[in-house]
Structures are given as structure tokens and as C-alpha cells.
N, C-alpha and C positions, 0 to 999 in steps of 0.2 A: 888354404883351401880345406884341409882336413878339419880345422877347427870350425869353419863356417858350416860345413856339412854336418858335423857332429851336433852343433847347436841347433840347426834346423831339424835334424832328426829328433833331438831331445824335445823340442817344442811339440812336434807332431805326436810323439809317444806320450808326452805328458797330457796333452789335450785329449787324446784317445782314451787314456786311463781314466781321466776325470769324467769323461762322458760315459764311459762304461760303468762307472760307479754312481752315476746319476747326479753329478755335481752341477752347481749353478755357475754363473759367469765368473764369480770370484774364484771358485775352485778351479775352473779351466785356466785362468791366468796364473794362479799359484802353482799348479801342477806343471804347466808349461814353463814357467820360470825356473822352478827347481830342477826339472829335468834338463833344461837348456844349460844351466850352470854345471850340473854334474857331467853332462856329455861334453861340454866345453872344456872342462878340466881334463877329461879323458883324451880329448882331441889334442890338447896342448902337450900332454905327456907322450902321445903317439907321435906327434910331430917331432919332438925332441929326440925320441928314440930313433926314428927313421933318419933324421939328420945326422945323428952321431954314427949310425951304421954306414952311412954313405960317405961320410967325410974321412 
């Protein structure tokens, strides 16, 4: 659940930043993908840390 939320948040922030900078459709897709990957990795790490703390 954390990873899915992080990926969705990453997509939204990436698209927002691309629009703020005046990007076209390709820019929106690229920023969304890059932010989704970065936030997904952070989400996986957070999930592992939380799981280890609770186990």
C-alpha cells in the first residue's frame, strides 16, 4: 500500500512540475515516470524499514 501511494504521489508531483515548467506531453510523461520510479523506490525502502521495526 505504501508503494502504490508513493508511486501515485510521484506521478502527480512529476506531472505538476512538468506543467509548471511549461512542458509538452512528452515532458509530462517523462517527469511522471521519473518521479514515480523515485518515489516507488522510497516507498519500498519505507515498507522494508516499517516491516523490520514491527517484526
